[in-house]
C-alpha positions in Angstrom: -6.9 -16.4 -25.7 -10.4 -16.5 -24.2 -12.6 -15.2 -27.0 -15.5 -14.1 -24.8 -13.4 -12.7 -22.0 -14.5 -9.3 -20.6 -12.5 -6.9 -18.3 -14.3 -4.7 -15.9 -13.7 -2.8 -12.7 -14.3 -4.9 -9.6 -17.2 -4.0 -7.4 -17.9 -4.8 -3.7 -20.3 -7.7 -4.5 -17.4 -9.5 -6.2 -15.8 -10.0 -2.8 -16.7 -13.6 -2.2 -16.1 -14.8 -5.8 -12.7 -13.0 -5.9 -11.7 -14.8 -2.7 -12.7 -18.2 -4.1 -10.6 -17.7 -7.2 -7.7 -16.3 -5.3 -7.7 -19.4 -2.9 -7.1 -21.6 -5.9 -4.0 -19.7 -7.0 -1.2 -21.2 -4.8 2.2 -19.4 -4.6 5.8 -20.4 -4.0 8.1 -23.3 -4.8 9.8 -24.3 -1.5 6.9 -23.2 0.7 3.6 -23.3 -1.2 1.0 -21.0 0.3 -2.5 -19.9 -0.2 -3.0 -16.1 0.2 -6.6 -14.9 0.4 -7.6 -11.3 1.2 -10.0 -11.6 4.1 -12.4 -10.6 5.4 -12.5 -7.8 2.7 -10.8 -8.6 -0.6 -10.4 -4.8 -1.3 -8.7 -4.0 2.0 -5.4 -4.8 0.5 -5.8 -2.0 -2.1 -7.0 0.7 0.2 -3.5 1.4 1.4 -3.2 3.4 -1.8 -4.8 6.8 -2.0 -5.8 6.1 -5.6 -6.3 2.5 -6.9 -8.2 0.3 -9.3 -9.0 -3.4 -9.1 -10.0 -5.1 -12.3 -11.5 -8.6 -13.0 -11.5 -10.8 -16.0 -14.8 -12.6 -16.6 -15.8 -15.4 -18.9 -19.5 -16.2 -19.2 -20.1 -13.9 -16.3 -17.7 -15.7 -14.0 -14.5 -14.2 -12.6 -11.4 -16.0 -13.9 -8.7 -13.5 -12.9 -7.9 -10.2 -11.4 -5.2 -7.5 -11.3 -4.8 -4.2 -9.4 -2.9 -1.0 -9.6 -2.1 1.9 -7.1 -1.0 5.4 -8.0 1.4 7.6 -6.2 3.6 10.7 -6.7 7.1 9.5 -6.4 10.7 10.5 -7.2 12.1 9.4 -10.5 15.7 10.6 -11.1 15.1 13.1 -8.3 12.0 14.6 -9.8 8.4 14.0 -8.6 6.5 12.0 -11.2 3.2 10.1 -11.1 4.0 6.3 -11.1 1.8 3.2 -11.0 2.4 0.0 -9.0 0.8 -3.1 -10.5 0.0 -5.9 -8.1 -2.1 -8.8 -7.1 -2.4 -10.5 -10.5 -3.9 -13.9 -10.4 -5.6 -16.3 -12.8 -7.8 -19.3 -12.1 -5.7 -22.4 -12.8 -8.0 -23.7 -15.5 -7.7 -20.4 -17.4 -3.9 -20.0 -17.4 -2.0 -19.6 -20.7 -5.1 -18.1 -22.3 -4.0 -14.5 -22.2 -5.9 -13.5 -19.0 -3.0 -11.8 -17.2 -1.9 -10.1 -20.4 -5.4 -8.7 -21.1 -5.7 -7.5 -17.5 -2.3 -5.7 -17.7 -3.2 -3.9 -20.9 -6.4 -2.7 -19.3 -4.4 -1.4 -16.4 -1.8 0.2 -18.6 -4.5 2.0 -20.5 -5.8 3.4 -17.2 -2.2 4.5 -16.3 -1.6 6.2 -19.6 -4.9 8.1 -19.4 -3.8 9.3 -15.9 -0.4 10.6 -17.0 1.7 8.0 -15.3 5.4 8.3 -16.2 6.3 4.7 -15.4 4.8 1.5 -14.0 6.6 -1.0 -11.8 5.9 -4.4 -10.1 7.6 -6.8 -7.8 8.2 -10.5 -8.5 9.6 -13.1 -6.2 12.9 -14.3 -7.7 11.7 -17.9 -8.1 8.4 -17.0 -9.8 9.3 -17.6 -13.4 6.0 -17.3 -15.2 5.2 -13.6 -14.4 8.8 -12.7 -15.6 8.1 -14.0 -19.1 4.7 -12.3 -19.3 5.8 -8.9 -18.1 9.0 -8.9 -20.1 7.0 -9.6 -23.2 4.9 -6.6 -22.3 7.9 -4.2 -22.2 8.9 -4.4 -18.5 12.6 -4.6 -17.8 14.4 -5.9 -14.7 15.8 -2.8 -12.9 17.1 -4.2 -9.7 16.9 -7.2 -7.4 16.2 -6.3 -3.8 15.5 -8.2 -0.6 12.5 -9.0 1.5 14.0 -9.7 4.9 11.7 -11.8 7.1 12.4 -11.5 10.8 11.3 -14.7 12.7 9.6 -13.7 15.9 10.7 -16.5 18.3 12.0 -14.8 21.4 11.8 -11.6 23.5 14.7 -9.2 22.9 16.5 -7.0 25.4 15.9 -3.3 24.9 18.5 -0.6 25.3 18.0 1.8 28.3 18.6 4.9 26.3 15.8 6.8 24.6 12.1 6.9 25.1 9.8 4.7 23.0 6.2 5.7 22.6 3.2 5.7 20.2 3.0 8.5 17.7 0.4 11.3 18.2 -1.0 13.8 15.8 1.3 16.4 17.3 4.3 14.3 16.2 3.4 14.2 12.5 5.3 17.2 11.3 8.6 16.0 12.9 8.0 12.4 11.7 7.4 13.6 8.1 10.6 15.5 8.3 12.5 12.4 9.5 11.0 10.2 6.8 11.8 12.7 4.0 15.3 13.1 5.3 15.8 9.3 5.4 14.6 8.6 1.9 15.1 11.9 -0.1 17.9 10.5 -2.3 15.9 7.4 -3.3 13.8 6.9 -6.4 10.2 5.6 -6.1 10.0 7.3 -2.7 6.8 9.3 -2.3 7.7 12.6 -0.4 5.5 12.8 2.6 3.5 15.7 4.1 1.5 15.8 7.3 -1.7 15.4 5.1 -0.5 12.4 3.2 0.9 10.6 6.2 -2.3 11.2 8.2 -4.3 10.1 5.2 -2.4 6.8 5.0 -2.9 6.1 8.7 -6.6 7.0 8.4 -7.6 5.0 5.3 -5.5 1.8 5.7 -7.4 -1.1 7.3 -5.8 -2.7 10.4 -3.8 0.5 10.9 -4.0 3.5 13.1 -1.9 5.8 15.3 -1.4 2.8 17.7 0.6 1.1 14.9 3.4 3.7 14.7 6.1 4.2 17.3 8.9 6.7 17.7 12.1 6.9 19.6 13.0 10.1 21.3 16.4 11.1 22.4 16.7 14.3 24.5 13.3 15.4 23.3 14.1 14.9 19.6 12.5 12.2 17.4 15.4 10.2 16.0 13.5 7.1 14.6 10.0 6.0 13.7 8.6 2.6 12.8 5.1 1.4 12.0 3.6 -2.0 11.3 0.7 -3.1 9.1 -1.1 -6.1 10.6 -1.4 -8.4 7.6 -3.0 -11.1 9.8 -6.1 -8.8 9.6 -5.8 -8.3 5.9 -5.0 -11.7 4.4 -5.1 -15.3 5.5 -1.8 -17.0 4.5 -1.9 -20.7 4.8 0.9 -23.1 4.2 -0.4 -25.8 1.8 2.8 -27.8 1.3 6.5 -27.7 2.0 9.4 -28.9 -0.2 11.4 -31.5 1.7 14.6 -29.5 1.3 13.2 -26.7 3.4 12.9 -29.0 6.3 16.6 -29.9 6.1 19.7 -28.2 7.4 19.5 -25.5 4.7 16.5 -24.0 6.5 18.5 -23.1 9.6 21.6 -22.1 7.5 19.4 -19.7 5.5 19.1 -17.4 8.5 21.3 -14.5 9.6 21.2 -14.9 13.3 22.8 -14.5 16.7 22.7 -17.1 19.5 19.3 -18.2 20.6 16.6 -20.8 20.0 16.3 -21.8 16.3 13.0 -21.1 14.6 11.0 -24.2 13.6 10.6 -25.1 9.9 7.2 -24.3 8.5 4.5 -27.0 8.5 1.6 -27.6 6.2 -1.7 -26.3 7.6 0.0 -23.5 9.5 -1.7 -20.1 9.1 1.0 -17.4 9.1 0.6 -14.2 11.0 2.8 -11.4 9.7 3.4 -7.7 10.1 4.7 -5.5 7.4 7.0 -2.6 8.6 6.0 0.8 7.3 6.8 3.7 7.6 10.5 3.5 8.5 12.6 6.5 9.3 15.8 7.0 11.2 18.8 9.3 11.6 21.1 6.4 11.6 20.7 2.6 11.9 21.5 2.6 15.6 18.5 4.8 16.3 16.2 2.3 14.6 17.5 -0.9 16.4 15.5 -0.3 19.6 12.3 0.2 17.7 12.9 -3.0 15.7 13.3 -4.9 18.9 10.4 -3.2 20.6 8.1 -4.2 17.7 9.5 -7.7 17.8 8.5 -8.0 21.4 5.1 -6.5 20.7 4.5 -9.0 17.9 5.5 -11.9 20.1 3.0 -10.9 22.7 0.3 -10.8 20.1 1.1 -14.2 18.5 2.7 -12.8 15.3 5.3 -15.1 13.8 7.1 -13.0 11.1 7.9 -9.4 10.5 8.9 -8.3 7.0 10.0 -5.2 5.0 11.7 -4.4 1.7 15.2 -3.2 1.3 18.0 -2.8 -1.3 20.9 -5.2 -0.8 23.6 -3.8 1.4 21.4 -0.9 2.6 22.0 0.5 6.0 18.4 -0.5 6.9 19.6 -4.1 7.1 22.1 -3.2 9.8 19.1 -2.7 12.2 18.3 -6.4 12.3 21.7 -7.6 13.6 21.2 -10.3 16.1 17.7 -11.3 14.9 16.7 -14.4 13.1 16.3 -13.1 9.5 15.7 -15.0 6.2 16.2 -13.0 3.0 14.0 -13.5 0.0 15.0 -12.0 -3.4 12.6 -9.6 -5.0 12.9 -8.5 -8.6 11.9 -4.9 -9.4 10.5 -4.6 -12.9 9.9 -1.2 -14.5 8.2 -0.1 -17.7 8.7 3.5 -19.0 5.5 5.1 -20.2 6.8 8.6 -20.9 10.0 10.2 -22.2 11.9 9.8 -18.9 14.6 7.5 -17.7 15.3 5.9 -14.3 19.0 5.7 -13.4 21.1 4.0 -10.8 20.1 6.1 -7.8 19.1 4.1 -4.6 15.6 2.8 -4.7 12.9 3.1 -2.0 10.6 0.1 -1.7 7.6 0.2 0.6 6.5 -3.0 2.2 2.9 -2.2 1.4 3.6 -3.1 -2.2 4.0 -6.8 -1.3 
């Protein structure tokens, strides 16, 4: 434990120092990447209506950070205040000194004071160290979901039926109804209103009405799909690649149809990614044209990957049939903070949480 460590709320002038520490904290085992929030470290957190970013300091220098966002979400079908903890990192020369644990306890104190019923976080399935830390702090593995990554490497044919266009303010009411209908039976879903959806579009950096598309069929909105341009939020650089990734397993790891195979990742490459959110559809067939439309738009803009979050075997996965898709396991950990329980209902996971 660092004896003179202090925890405080991050402030704008911490931006550069936070980026420097974050750049030292490499992630991954097969593909090792550096993820740095740029140009504004705090842009990542502004997707949440209420959030806090904390820093751990030793002798006035930042040695770690952690963040949390608040939302009103369904838990066992009832709306509860929940917290999502994210973006923990500790400078390599201060690890195993209690930095992450101390940051978490500061965040949990904040959550408790704000009446949060449960806290949750997401951990990549091969990221062992955070599992031990958060399990020792009372988190329990609730479910293992997927992060499907669509490799954007070719233009796709679009069906001739339906009309695809950008959303307008006049569409918000219908889109909100579609989103709530799509996810109403899922825990951790935050029921939408026109005000909350408009607020998300307005406050989120690299996001506006031009990022959300709808599919109309006979004048009715039957699917909607938005994308958050992570290439404007974070610089993701491949620092190293495990040799096995460059082998045959890389190609065999994809669910795909015929077409040119994606190239294996190479050190020094800067990844450009889009996160899909929000997602709503009457049935998977309605969403397929929008997935393909956004794929083509991403290709035209030099984006290499599109990702989202999904439960295993969810109907949402059907919408990517015929695309090059690589699935990464994501562990959902939950800690109960009030006298409630979370059962086996389907789970909604929003891509912004990554």
